[in-house]
C-alpha positions in Angstrom: -144.6 181.5 58.9 -141.1 180.4 59.5 -139.1 179.8 56.1 -136.0 177.7 55.9 -134.2 178.5 52.7 -131.1 177.2 51.3 -128.9 179.0 48.6 -125.7 178.6 46.8 -123.7 175.8 45.3 -121.8 173.5 47.6 -118.1 172.7 47.6 -117.0 169.2 47.7 -113.1 169.2 48.5 -110.7 167.2 46.6 -107.8 168.3 48.8 -107.5 171.1 51.3 -107.3 173.7 48.5 -109.3 172.3 45.6 -113.0 171.5 45.3 -115.7 170.4 42.9 -118.5 172.9 42.6 -121.1 174.4 40.3 -121.9 177.8 38.8 -124.8 178.7 41.3 -124.4 182.1 42.5 -127.0 181.9 45.2 -128.9 185.1 44.1 -132.3 183.2 43.7 -132.1 181.8 47.3 -131.2 185.2 48.7 -133.8 186.8 46.8 -136.3 184.5 48.3 -135.0 185.0 51.8 -135.2 188.7 51.5 -138.7 188.5 49.9 -139.9 186.3 52.8 -138.3 188.5 55.5 -139.9 191.7 53.8 -143.4 190.0 53.9 -143.0 189.7 57.8 -141.9 185.9 58.0 -139.1 184.5 60.1 -136.3 183.5 58.0 -133.4 181.0 58.4 -131.1 181.0 55.5 -128.6 178.1 55.0 -125.9 179.3 52.5 -123.1 177.9 50.6 -122.8 181.2 48.7 -120.0 183.9 48.9 -122.7 186.5 48.9 -123.0 188.9 51.9 -125.2 187.5 54.6 -128.5 189.5 54.7 -129.2 191.7 57.8 -132.0 190.8 60.2 -132.4 187.1 59.7 -130.9 183.9 61.0 -127.9 182.9 59.0 -126.0 179.5 58.7 -123.0 179.2 56.5 -122.0 175.9 55.0 -119.7 174.4 52.6 -120.3 170.9 51.5 -123.4 168.8 50.7 -123.0 167.0 54.0 -122.8 170.4 55.9 -126.0 171.5 54.2 -127.7 168.3 55.1 -126.9 168.5 58.6 -128.0 172.3 58.8 -131.3 171.4 57.2 -131.9 168.4 59.6 -131.0 170.8 62.5 -133.6 173.4 61.5 -136.3 171.5 59.6 -138.7 170.6 62.5 -138.7 174.3 63.3 -139.8 175.6 60.0 -143.2 175.9 58.2 -141.7 175.8 54.8 -138.4 174.6 53.3 -137.4 176.0 49.9 -134.4 174.2 48.7 -132.9 176.7 46.3 -129.4 175.7 46.7 -127.6 173.8 44.1 -126.3 170.7 46.1 -123.6 168.6 44.5 -124.8 165.3 43.4 -121.4 163.7 44.0 -118.5 164.2 46.3 -114.9 162.8 46.4 -114.8 159.2 48.1 -111.5 159.9 49.8 -110.5 163.6 49.8 -106.7 164.0 50.2 -105.5 165.2 53.4 -102.7 167.3 51.8 -102.5 169.1 48.7 -102.2 166.9 45.6 -98.9 167.5 43.7 -98.8 167.8 39.9 -97.0 164.9 38.4 -97.7 165.1 34.8 -99.8 161.8 34.9 -103.4 161.4 34.7 -105.3 161.6 37.8 -108.6 159.6 38.7 -110.9 160.8 41.3 -113.5 158.4 42.6 -116.8 160.0 43.4 -119.9 158.9 45.6 -123.5 160.1 45.5 -124.2 162.8 48.2 -127.4 162.4 50.3 -130.7 163.7 48.6 -131.6 166.5 51.0 -135.0 167.3 49.2 -136.1 163.8 49.1 -135.2 163.4 52.9 -137.4 166.5 53.6 -140.3 165.2 51.5 -140.1 162.0 53.5 -139.9 163.7 57.0 -142.3 166.5 56.6 -145.2 166.9 59.0 -148.6 166.4 57.1 -151.4 168.6 58.0 -154.0 166.8 60.1 -157.3 166.4 58.4 -160.3 168.4 59.6 -162.2 166.5 62.4 -165.3 167.0 64.2 -165.7 166.8 68.0 -163.4 167.8 70.8 -162.0 164.3 71.3 -160.8 164.1 67.7 -159.5 167.6 67.8 -157.4 166.7 70.9 -156.2 163.5 69.3 -154.7 165.2 66.3 -153.4 168.3 68.4 -154.2 170.8 65.7 -150.9 169.7 63.9 -149.9 172.2 61.1 -148.2 170.4 58.1 -144.9 171.5 56.5 -144.5 172.9 52.7 -141.5 171.5 51.0 -140.5 173.5 47.6 -137.9 172.2 45.5 -136.1 173.6 42.3 -135.5 171.8 39.0 -132.7 173.2 36.7 -133.2 171.4 33.4 -131.6 171.7 30.0 -134.2 169.5 28.3 -137.7 168.0 28.9 -138.1 170.7 31.6 -141.6 170.1 32.6 -141.6 166.3 32.4 -138.3 166.1 34.5 -139.6 168.7 37.0 -142.9 166.9 37.5 -141.1 163.6 38.0 -139.1 165.3 40.7 -142.2 166.8 42.1 -143.9 163.3 42.6 -140.8 161.3 43.5 -139.7 163.6 46.3 -143.2 164.2 47.6 -142.8 167.9 47.2 -145.6 170.5 47.6 -144.1 172.8 44.8 -141.6 172.5 42.2 -139.9 175.6 40.5 -138.4 174.8 37.1 -135.9 176.9 35.0 -133.1 176.4 32.7 -129.3 176.8 33.0 -129.4 180.1 31.1 -130.6 182.0 34.4 -127.4 181.0 36.3 -125.7 184.0 37.7 -128.2 186.5 36.2 -130.3 189.0 38.0 -133.2 188.1 36.2 -135.0 184.8 35.7 -138.0 183.1 34.3 -139.7 180.1 35.9 -142.4 177.6 35.6 -144.2 176.4 38.7 -146.2 173.3 39.6 -148.0 172.0 42.6 -149.4 168.3 43.0 -152.9 169.4 42.5 -152.5 172.4 40.0 -151.6 173.3 36.5 -148.4 174.6 35.4 -147.8 178.4 35.9 -145.3 180.4 34.0 -143.7 183.5 35.3 -142.3 185.7 32.5 -138.7 187.0 32.7 -138.3 189.5 35.5 -135.7 190.5 38.1 -135.1 187.6 40.6 -136.5 189.8 43.5 -139.8 190.2 41.6 -140.0 186.4 41.0 -139.2 185.7 44.5 -141.9 187.9 46.0 -144.4 186.2 43.7 -143.1 182.8 44.8 -143.5 183.8 48.4 -147.1 185.0 47.9 -147.9 181.5 46.2 -146.7 179.7 49.1 -148.5 181.9 51.6 -151.7 180.8 49.8 -151.0 177.1 50.3 -153.1 175.7 52.9 -151.3 173.8 55.8 
């Protein structure tokens, strides 16, 4: 399989030296990339994290939500599975200043606009597995096309399962991995996982590397 994995928190620049970001470390995305690579899969990691790029896999460094969208679009058709572990900013400045904003002592208002929903785009554009058919003619028509798996993360501070399941359905995902803000920056995590046709599966607190390996194994079992 070819895994396309995103990691880290994007930076949305206000001026050349200041930006809006979030507390995501990128550790979960990197753990997933390393777990997939160790399992023998091809991995392309798109990262907005300051973590050292892993050895042996394709690496694409990005900064903004727009950068990440463009990178995902560039590699999406080549992958079998996209895991959006990155914390992509929901908003970005409408008009970033071209020069450093000087301190004046007055209040400053920054107008923001929504960023593109990368996960929703992927859910809408993924290749769907062809149904099993009989006869050579039907087989030739569908070309034996494989589907793509799209996996999203949901970081919730309340109504975790309800909000995550809503995201799973609305964005046409194949798997949602839900957790709370308590895991940000930590080397350990606990997650709850849901597929459209399955029950919730809870993975107890463990090292992110261990959780990542279990997630990759679950994805491997999904049928294209």
